[in-house]
VEXPANU-504781 format. One record per residue: residue number from 0; chain; x, z, y of N, C-alpha, C, CB in turn. Coordinates in steps of 0.02 Angstrom, whole numbers, plus 50000, padded with zeros to 5 digits. Glycine has a CB too. Example, Ala and Ser with C-alpha at 12.3 -4.5 7.8 and 13.67 -1.06 7.14 Angstrom:
+-----+-------+-------+-------+-------+-------+-------+-------+-------+-------+-------+-------+-------+-------+
:   n : chain :   n_X :   n_Z :   n_Y :  ca_X :  ca_Z :  ca_Y :   c_X :   c_Z :   c_Y :  cb_X :  cb_Z :  cb_Y :
+-----+-------+-------+-------+-------+-------+-------+-------+-------+-------+-------+-------+-------+-------+
:   0 :     A : 50660 : 50390 : 49716 : 50615 : 50390 : 49775 : 50660 : 50390 : 49835 : 50565 : 50452 : 49776 :
:   1 :     A : 50642 : 50354 : 49888 : 50684 : 50357 : 49947 : 50645 : 50394 : 50002 : 50704 : 50286 : 49970 :
+-----+-------+-------+-------+-------+-------+-------+-------+-------+-------+-------+-------+-------+-------+
***
This chain:
+-----+-------+-------+-------+-------+-------+-------+-------+-------+-------+-------+-------+-------+-------+
:   n : chain :   n_X :   n_Z :   n_Y :  ca_X :  ca_Z :  ca_Y :   c_X :   c_Z :   c_Y :  cb_X :  cb_Z :  cb_Y :
+-----+-------+-------+-------+-------+-------+-------+-------+-------+-------+-------+-------+-------+-------+
:   0 :     A : 49858 : 49256 : 49365 : 49910 : 49251 : 49419 : 49885 : 49286 : 49478 : 49927 : 49178 : 49438 :
:   1 :     A : 49819 : 49282 : 49492 : 49793 : 49314 : 49554 : 49804 : 49390 : 49548 : 49715 : 49296 : 49564 :
:   2 :     A : 49788 : 49417 : 49489 : 49795 : 49490 : 49480 : 49868 : 49513 : 49493 : 49774 : 49511 : 49407 :
:   3 :     A : 49913 : 49475 : 49466 : 49986 : 49490 : 49473 : 50007 : 49488 : 49546 : 50029 : 49441 : 49433 :
:   4 :     A : 49982 : 49437 : 49584 : 49996 : 49430 : 49651 : 49971 : 49492 : 49694 : 49965 : 49367 : 49675 :
:   5 :     A : 49908 : 49511 : 49677 : 49875 : 49565 : 49713 : 49917 : 49633 : 49699 : 49798 : 49571 : 49690 :
:   6 :     A : 49937 : 49640 : 49636 : 49975 : 49700 : 49619 : 50043 : 49701 : 49656 : 49986 : 49703 : 49541 :
:   7 :     A : 50075 : 49643 : 49660 : 50138 : 49639 : 49695 : 50127 : 49656 : 49772 : 50171 : 49566 : 49685 :
:   8 :     A : 50074 : 49627 : 49798 : 50058 : 49641 : 49870 : 50047 : 49715 : 49881 : 49996 : 49602 : 49894 :
:   9 :     A : 50008 : 49747 : 49837 : 49998 : 49819 : 49842 : 50061 : 49858 : 49838 : 49952 : 49842 : 49788 :
:  10 :     A : 50107 : 49839 : 49789 : 50170 : 49872 : 49783 : 50208 : 49866 : 49848 : 50209 : 49844 : 49724 :
:  11 :     A : 50208 : 49807 : 49880 : 50247 : 49795 : 49943 : 50220 : 49839 : 49996 : 50244 : 49719 : 49967 :
:  12 :     A : 50154 : 49841 : 50004 : 50120 : 49883 : 50053 : 50139 : 49956 : 50045 : 50045 : 49874 : 50049 :
:  13 :     A : 50137 : 49979 : 49982 : 50153 : 50048 : 49965 : 50226 : 50063 : 49985 : 50140 : 50062 : 49888 :
:  14 :     A : 50270 : 50011 : 49971 : 50341 : 50020 : 49989 : 50352 : 50025 : 50066 : 50383 : 49962 : 49960 :
:  15 :     A : 50315 : 49985 : 50100 : 50320 : 49989 : 50175 : 50293 : 50056 : 50200 : 50281 : 49931 : 50210 :
:  16 :     A : 50242 : 50079 : 50173 : 50215 : 50146 : 50196 : 50265 : 50200 : 50180 : 50146 : 50162 : 50161 :
:  17 :     A : 50295 : 50197 : 50122 : 50344 : 50247 : 50103 : 50407 : 50244 : 50150 : 50366 : 50238 : 50028 :
:  18 :     A : 50428 : 50182 : 50165 : 50483 : 50179 : 50209 : 50469 : 50207 : 50277 : 50505 : 50110 : 50214 :
:  19 :     A : 50406 : 50195 : 50300 : 50385 : 50218 : 50365 : 50384 : 50294 : 50367 : 50317 : 50189 : 50384 :
:  20 :     A : 50361 : 50325 : 50311 : 50360 : 50397 : 50307 : 50427 : 50428 : 50309 : 50325 : 50419 : 50247 :
:  21 :     A : 50472 : 50395 : 50271 : 50543 : 50420 : 50265 : 50578 : 50412 : 50335 : 50585 : 50379 : 50207 :
:  22 :     A : 50568 : 50354 : 50366 : 50594 : 50345 : 50432 : 50568 : 50396 : 50481 : 50578 : 50277 : 50456 :
:  23 :     A : 50502 : 50409 : 50481 : 50471 : 50459 : 50528 : 50500 : 50528 : 50512 : 50391 : 50460 : 50523 :
:  24 :     A : 50508 : 50549 : 50448 : 50530 : 50610 : 50430 : 50605 : 50618 : 50453 : 50519 : 50619 : 50357 :
:  25 :     A : 50644 : 50568 : 50444 : 50715 : 50566 : 50465 : 50720 : 50578 : 50542 : 50748 : 50496 : 50444 :
:  26 :     A : 50674 : 50540 : 50579 : 50676 : 50544 : 50652 : 50658 : 50617 : 50673 : 50626 : 50491 : 50683 :
:  27 :     A : 50608 : 50645 : 50644 : 50588 : 50712 : 50662 : 50643 : 50765 : 50646 : 50524 : 50729 : 50627 :
:  28 :     A : 50674 : 50753 : 50585 : 50728 : 50798 : 50565 : 50784 : 50793 : 50614 : 50753 : 50781 : 50494 :
:  29 :     A : 50804 : 50732 : 50634 : 50859 : 50723 : 50681 : 50841 : 50752 : 50752 : 50876 : 50646 : 50686 :
:  30 :     A : 50778 : 50742 : 50774 : 50757 : 50768 : 50837 : 50761 : 50846 : 50834 : 50685 : 50743 : 50855 :
:  31 :     A : 50743 : 50871 : 50776 : 50741 : 50946 : 50772 : 50813 : 50973 : 50767 : 50698 : 50971 : 50708 :
:  32 :     A : 50856 : 50936 : 50740 : 50925 : 50960 : 50731 : 50962 : 50961 : 50797 : 50963 : 50915 : 50681 :
:  33 :     A : 50945 : 50914 : 50840 : 50980 : 50910 : 50906 : 50957 : 50972 : 50950 : 50963 : 50839 : 50943 :
+-----+-------+-------+-------+-------+-------+-------+-------+-------+-------+-------+-------+-------+-------+
***
């Protein structure tokens, strides 16, 4: 159970990092478009 929980936590952290990168990229793209 512990291994499954750790894997789920890693997946969540990876998802947050991906969302942050996407949000940053979108912000840069919008700033450059204006």
